[in-house]
C-alpha positions as CSV (number, residue, x, y, z in Angstrom):
1,M,11.7,38.6,46.2
2,I,9.9,40.2,43.2
3,S,9.6,38.1,40.1
4,S,8.8,39.2,36.7
5,P,5.4,38.0,35.3
6,Q,7.1,37.6,31.9
7,P,8.3,34.1,32.4
8,L,4.8,32.8,33.4
9,A,3.2,34.4,30.4
10,L,5.7,32.7,28.0
11,R,5.1,29.3,29.4
12,P,1.9,28.4,27.4
13,L,3.6,29.8,24.3
14,T,6.6,27.8,24.8
15,A,4.6,24.7,25.6
16,T,2.7,25.2,22.4
17,I,5.7,25.8,20.2
18,L,7.4,22.6,21.9
19,L,4.2,20.4,21.3
20,G,3.9,21.6,17.8
21,T,7.6,20.9,17.0
22,M,7.2,17.4,18.5
23,L,4.1,16.6,16.5
24,L,5.9,17.8,13.4
25,I,8.9,15.6,14.0
26,A,6.5,12.6,14.7
27,W,4.6,13.2,11.5
28,L,7.8,13.5,9.4
29,A,9.3,10.4,11.1
30,W,6.2,8.3,10.4
31,G,6.0,9.5,6.7
32,S,4.5,12.5,5.2
33,P,1.6,12.0,2.9
34,S,2.7,11.2,-0.6
35,S,0.9,13.1,-3.4
36,D,0.0,9.6,-4.9
37,D,-1.1,8.1,-1.7
38,G,-4.8,7.0,-2.1
39,A,-4.8,7.9,-5.7
40,R,-6.4,5.6,-8.2
41,Q,-4.5,4.4,-11.3
42,V,-5.1,1.9,-14.1
43,M,-3.1,-1.3,-14.5
44,W,-3.6,-3.5,-17.4
45,L,-3.3,-7.1,-16.7
46,G,-3.4,-8.8,-20.1
47,D,-6.4,-7.2,-22.0
48,E,-8.2,-6.5,-18.6
49,R,-8.2,-2.9,-17.1
50,F,-7.9,-2.7,-13.4
51,Q,-8.4,0.2,-11.2
52,V,-5.8,0.2,-8.2
53,E,-5.6,2.4,-5.2
54,L,-2.0,3.3,-4.3
55,A,-0.7,2.8,-0.8
56,T,2.6,4.8,-0.7
57,T,2.9,5.7,3.0
58,P,3.7,3.6,6.0
59,S,0.2,4.2,7.4
60,S,-1.6,3.5,4.2
61,R,0.4,0.3,3.6
62,Q,-0.2,-0.8,7.1
63,R,-4.0,0.0,6.8
64,G,-4.3,-1.8,3.4
65,L,-7.7,-3.4,2.7
66,M,-8.5,-3.5,6.4
67,H,-12.3,-2.9,7.4
68,R,-13.5,-2.8,3.7
69,P,-16.6,-4.8,2.8
70,S,-15.3,-6.0,-0.6
71,L,-13.0,-5.5,-3.6
72,G,-14.6,-5.1,-7.1
73,S,-13.7,-7.7,-9.7
74,N,-11.5,-5.3,-11.5
75,Q,-10.1,-3.5,-8.5
76,G,-7.0,-3.8,-6.5
77,M,-4.5,-2.1,-4.1
78,L,-0.9,-1.5,-5.2
79,F,1.6,-1.1,-2.4
80,V,4.6,1.0,-3.4
81,Y,7.8,0.8,-1.2
82,P,10.8,3.0,-1.4
83,D,13.1,-0.1,-1.8
84,E,13.2,-3.7,-2.7
85,A,13.2,-6.0,0.3
86,P,11.5,-9.2,1.5
87,R,7.8,-8.5,2.3
88,S,5.1,-10.2,4.4
89,F,1.4,-9.5,4.4
90,W,-1.3,-10.8,6.6
91,M,-5.1,-10.8,6.5
92,K,-5.9,-9.0,9.8
93,N,-9.4,-7.2,9.7
94,V,-9.8,-8.1,5.9
95,S,-13.1,-9.8,5.4
96,F,-12.6,-11.3,1.8
97,A,-10.1,-13.5,0.1
98,I,-7.4,-12.0,-2.1
99,D,-4.5,-12.8,-4.3
100,I,-1.1,-11.2,-3.2
101,L,1.3,-10.6,-5.9
102,Y,5.0,-9.6,-5.1
103,L,6.8,-7.7,-7.9
104,D,10.3,-6.6,-8.2
105,A,11.5,-3.0,-9.4
106,D,11.1,-4.2,-13.0
107,W,7.4,-5.2,-12.5
108,R,8.3,-8.9,-12.8
109,L,6.1,-11.1,-10.6
110,V,8.6,-12.9,-8.0
111,H,6.0,-14.7,-5.8
112,L,2.4,-15.0,-5.3
113,H,-0.1,-16.3,-2.8
114,E,-3.5,-17.1,-4.3
115,A,-6.9,-17.0,-2.7
116,V,-5.5,-16.0,0.7
117,P,-8.4,-16.4,3.2
118,P,-9.4,-13.8,5.9
119,C,-7.9,-14.2,9.2
120,R,-10.6,-15.4,11.5
121,S,-8.6,-15.6,14.8
122,D,-5.4,-14.3,16.2
123,P,-2.5,-14.7,15.6
124,C,-3.0,-14.3,11.9
125,P,-0.6,-16.2,9.6
126,G,1.9,-14.2,7.5
127,Y,2.2,-14.7,3.7
128,P,5.8,-13.7,2.9
129,S,7.5,-13.1,-0.4
130,H,10.2,-15.6,-1.2
131,Q,12.3,-12.8,-2.9
132,A,12.6,-9.2,-2.4
133,A,9.7,-7.1,-3.7
134,H,9.4,-3.4,-4.6
135,Y,5.6,-3.6,-5.1
136,V,3.0,-5.7,-3.9
137,L,-0.4,-5.9,-5.7
138,E,-3.6,-7.3,-3.9
139,L,-6.4,-8.5,-6.3
140,P,-9.7,-10.3,-5.8
141,A,-9.1,-14.0,-5.2
142,G,-8.9,-16.1,-8.4
143,T,-7.6,-13.2,-10.6
144,A,-4.0,-14.5,-10.8
145,S,-5.2,-17.8,-11.9
146,R,-7.8,-16.4,-14.4
147,L,-5.2,-14.4,-16.0
148,S,-2.5,-17.0,-15.8
149,L,-0.1,-14.9,-13.9
150,E,2.7,-16.7,-12.5
151,P,6.3,-16.1,-11.2
152,G,8.3,-14.5,-14.0
153,S,5.3,-12.7,-15.6
154,R,5.9,-9.1,-16.3
155,L,3.2,-6.6,-15.5
156,D,2.6,-3.1,-17.0
157,P,3.2,-0.3,-14.5
158,P,0.0,1.7,-13.6
159,V,-1.0,4.8,-15.5
160,A,-3.2,7.7,-14.7
161,V,-7.0,7.0,-14.7
162,G,-8.4,7.8,-18.0
163,A,-5.5,6.7,-20.0
164,T,-6.1,4.0,-22.6
165,K,-4.0,1.0,-23.3
166,K,-1.1,1.4,-25.8
167,K,-1.5,-0.7,-28.9
168,A,1.6,-2.9,-29.5
169,P,3.3,-2.0,-32.7
170,D,2.3,-3.9,-35.8
């Protein structure tokens, strides 16, 4: 029986195309990078300017502040979700205490955990929201108290870095 060499030659190409297609599907299922992911924006909390890093994809939201040595006094991380739902955070591989603020779609603070300590042993405890949250803002420990932030407080959404705070009308 004589076989054509063509099917053997097509096998590596077929395997490469199949592998590429599977990787593309996995990438799309996990969440393609958002153009905002990792971007830094400004949030005004009271009269104080904070630079926040955006976490907009599943992978960046899962990574959060893990493996970072610290968080500057006027820095934070803003987790942006596609919907409003109950959220829970933990402090796995985070080496410093933080405040965790849960915000609804209108930027109203619905729940907070203050001065959440690093997790020193497994299993790490969770810090859930008591209401649905659309955004979660992590700030250095003590910031919420210093700024008198409490449930019901409304925060201003972030703006592009370099923007100045709008003055209230006279």
